[in-house]
FITORNU-187125 format. One record per residue (C-alpha): x, y, z; residue in three letters. Coordinates in nm, 2 decimals. Example, Ala and Ser with C-alpha at 12.3 -4.5 7.8 and 13.67 -1.06 7.14 Angstrom:
<nodes>
x, y, z, vexse
1.23, -0.45, 0.78, ALA
1.37, -0.11, 0.71, SER
</nodes>
This chain:
<nodes>
x, y, z, vexse
0.26, -0.21, 2.15, UNK
0.17, 0.10, 1.98, UNK
-0.07, 0.32, 2.03, UNK
-0.15, 0.67, 1.84, UNK
-0.25, 0.95, 2.01, UNK
-0.43, 1.30, 1.80, UNK
-0.41, 1.64, 1.95, UNK
-0.63, 1.90, 1.79, UNK
-0.48, 2.29, 1.87, UNK
-0.67, 2.59, 1.78, UNK
-0.36, 2.84, 1.75, UNK
-0.46, 3.20, 1.72, UNK
-0.21, 3.37, 1.51, UNK
-0.28, 3.75, 1.68, UNK
0.06, 3.96, 1.64, UNK
0.21, 3.73, 1.42, UNK
0.10, 3.78, 1.09, UNK
-0.12, 3.95, 0.91, UNK
-0.35, 3.77, 0.62, UNK
-0.33, 3.96, 0.29, UNK
-0.67, 4.18, 0.22, UNK
-0.71, 4.15, 0.63, UNK
-0.76, 4.52, 0.87, UNK
-0.43, 4.49, 1.09, UNK
-0.64, 4.45, 1.40, UNK
-0.83, 4.11, 1.30, UNK
-0.72, 3.78, 1.45, UNK
-0.72, 3.50, 1.20, UNK
-0.74, 3.13, 1.34, UNK
-0.60, 2.84, 1.19, UNK
-0.66, 2.44, 1.30, UNK
-0.36, 2.24, 1.37, UNK
-0.36, 1.87, 1.36, UNK
-0.02, 1.72, 1.53, UNK
-0.01, 1.34, 1.57, UNK
0.27, 1.09, 1.67, UNK
0.29, 0.75, 1.81, UNK
0.33, 0.61, 2.17, UNK
0.54, 0.32, 2.17, UNK
0.59, 0.09, 2.48, UNK
0.95, -0.04, 2.45, UNK
0.99, -0.20, 2.77, UNK
0.73, -0.48, 2.91, UNK
0.78, -0.66, 3.23, UNK
0.61, -0.98, 3.32, UNK
0.57, -1.25, 3.58, UNK
0.73, -1.62, 3.54, UNK
0.48, -1.88, 3.46, UNK
0.52, -2.00, 3.79, UNK
0.18, -2.11, 3.92, UNK
0.14, -1.79, 4.16, UNK
0.16, -2.05, 4.49, UNK
0.37, -2.03, 4.75, UNK
0.37, -2.35, 4.99, UNK
0.57, -2.35, 5.36, UNK
0.46, -2.71, 5.44, UNK
0.42, -2.71, 5.80, UNK
0.56, -2.48, 6.04, UNK
0.64, -2.61, 6.40, UNK
0.61, -2.40, 6.70, UNK
0.61, -2.42, 7.07, UNK
0.42, -2.32, 7.38, UNK
0.55, -2.17, 7.69, UNK
0.43, -1.98, 7.98, UNK
0.14, -1.87, 7.73, UNK
0.35, -1.76, 7.47, UNK
0.42, -1.95, 7.13, UNK
0.69, -1.93, 6.95, UNK
0.83, -2.08, 6.59, UNK
1.08, -2.32, 6.64, UNK
1.29, -2.22, 6.38, UNK
1.29, -1.92, 6.17, UNK
1.15, -2.02, 5.81, UNK
1.32, -1.98, 5.51, UNK
1.25, -1.71, 5.23, UNK
1.05, -1.88, 4.94, UNK
1.07, -1.75, 4.59, UNK
0.79, -1.57, 4.50, UNK
0.80, -1.47, 4.11, UNK
1.01, -1.40, 3.87, UNK
1.02, -1.06, 3.70, UNK
1.13, -1.09, 3.36, UNK
1.16, -0.74, 3.18, UNK
1.29, -0.65, 2.82, UNK
1.39, -0.34, 2.62, UNK
1.58, -0.05, 2.74, UNK
1.60, 0.00, 3.11, UNK
1.37, 0.26, 3.27, UNK
1.25, 0.32, 3.62, UNK
0.96, 0.10, 3.76, UNK
0.80, 0.02, 4.05, UNK
0.66, -0.31, 4.23, UNK
0.44, -0.33, 4.48, UNK
0.23, -0.64, 4.68, UNK
-0.12, -0.53, 4.81, UNK
-0.33, -0.72, 5.04, UNK
-0.61, -0.86, 4.88, UNK
-0.92, -1.02, 5.04, UNK
-0.98, -1.02, 5.38, UNK
-0.69, -1.08, 5.56, UNK
-0.54, -0.69, 5.54, UNK
-0.18, -0.63, 5.69, UNK
-0.04, -0.65, 5.96, UNK
0.31, -0.55, 6.12, UNK
0.64, -0.74, 6.24, UNK
0.99, -0.57, 6.30, UNK
0.88, -0.22, 6.23, UNK
0.77, -0.36, 5.82, UNK
0.42, -0.38, 5.71, UNK
0.30, -0.77, 5.67, UNK
0.07, -0.97, 5.47, UNK
-0.18, -1.11, 5.74, UNK
-0.25, -1.49, 5.76, UNK
-0.59, -1.65, 5.83, UNK
-0.39, -1.78, 6.14, UNK
-0.37, -1.47, 6.38, UNK
-0.02, -1.42, 6.52, UNK
0.14, -1.53, 6.18, UNK
0.22, -1.30, 5.87, UNK
0.40, -1.31, 5.54, UNK
0.71, -1.07, 5.52, UNK
0.83, -0.97, 5.19, UNK
1.17, -0.91, 5.07, UNK
1.33, -0.75, 4.81, UNK
1.67, -0.88, 4.70, UNK
1.67, -1.06, 5.01, UNK
1.58, -0.76, 5.21, UNK
1.24, -0.67, 5.41, UNK
0.97, -0.44, 5.24, UNK
0.73, -0.31, 5.33, UNK
0.38, -0.49, 5.15, UNK
0.17, -0.24, 5.02, UNK
0.47, 0.00, 4.95, UNK
0.61, 0.11, 4.56, UNK
0.92, -0.06, 4.52, UNK
1.21, 0.13, 4.28, UNK
1.40, -0.10, 4.07, UNK
1.52, -0.07, 3.72, UNK
1.43, -0.30, 3.46, UNK
1.73, -0.39, 3.31, UNK
1.79, -0.53, 3.69, UNK
1.41, -0.65, 3.82, UNK
1.43, -0.73, 4.18, UNK
1.39, -1.09, 4.31, UNK
1.12, -1.11, 4.49, UNK
1.05, -1.39, 4.81, UNK
0.83, -1.45, 5.11, UNK
0.89, -1.50, 5.48, UNK
0.67, -1.63, 5.74, UNK
0.71, -1.39, 6.05, UNK
0.55, -1.45, 6.39, UNK
0.30, -1.08, 6.46, UNK
0.24, -1.15, 6.81, UNK
0.28, -1.37, 7.10, UNK
0.04, -1.63, 7.04, UNK
-0.01, -1.88, 6.74, UNK
-0.26, -2.16, 6.72, UNK
-0.24, -2.51, 6.54, UNK
-0.44, -2.43, 6.21, UNK
-0.37, -2.43, 5.85, UNK
-0.30, -2.08, 5.72, UNK
-0.37, -1.84, 5.41, UNK
-0.29, -1.55, 5.30, UNK
-0.34, -1.38, 4.93, UNK
-0.22, -1.07, 4.75, UNK
-0.17, -0.88, 4.41, UNK
0.17, -0.77, 4.25, UNK
0.13, -0.50, 4.04, UNK
0.44, -0.33, 3.83, UNK
0.41, 0.06, 3.71, UNK
0.60, 0.25, 3.53, UNK
0.62, 0.61, 3.67, UNK
</nodes>
């Protein structure tokens, strides 16, 4: 993608040179036109994945007024990020969308789900990351993004769940 950027400057020639036929204290002006082309050499796209992640059925047990997920859920791939061009610094951010918002689990900000007590943790290269925070990377080595279900409170109820978010890639 190319975009031309044009700047117009008004340069004052005071004290630089006296124009012929002018008094020494007169100021001359000259319009200068500077132009260039801004070229985006690096682009990043998300894989053609549908953008949906299905965790299937998640089992939990109730005991003494507390609910506990029976087994930790395996991380699920979110989307592959593919970048072309020279390696440059960039960030990727997962923002909460809709009415679900964010919550907290294990010291990390997670995506809330439609079921109270259940959240979705973002993983960058297998490590927990905060939803809503810019995660730095170099476009030569895009991160692997995945998500994992986590329990955010001591009570879960049996119900289908959903959550949504928006991924952004930025070039600072």
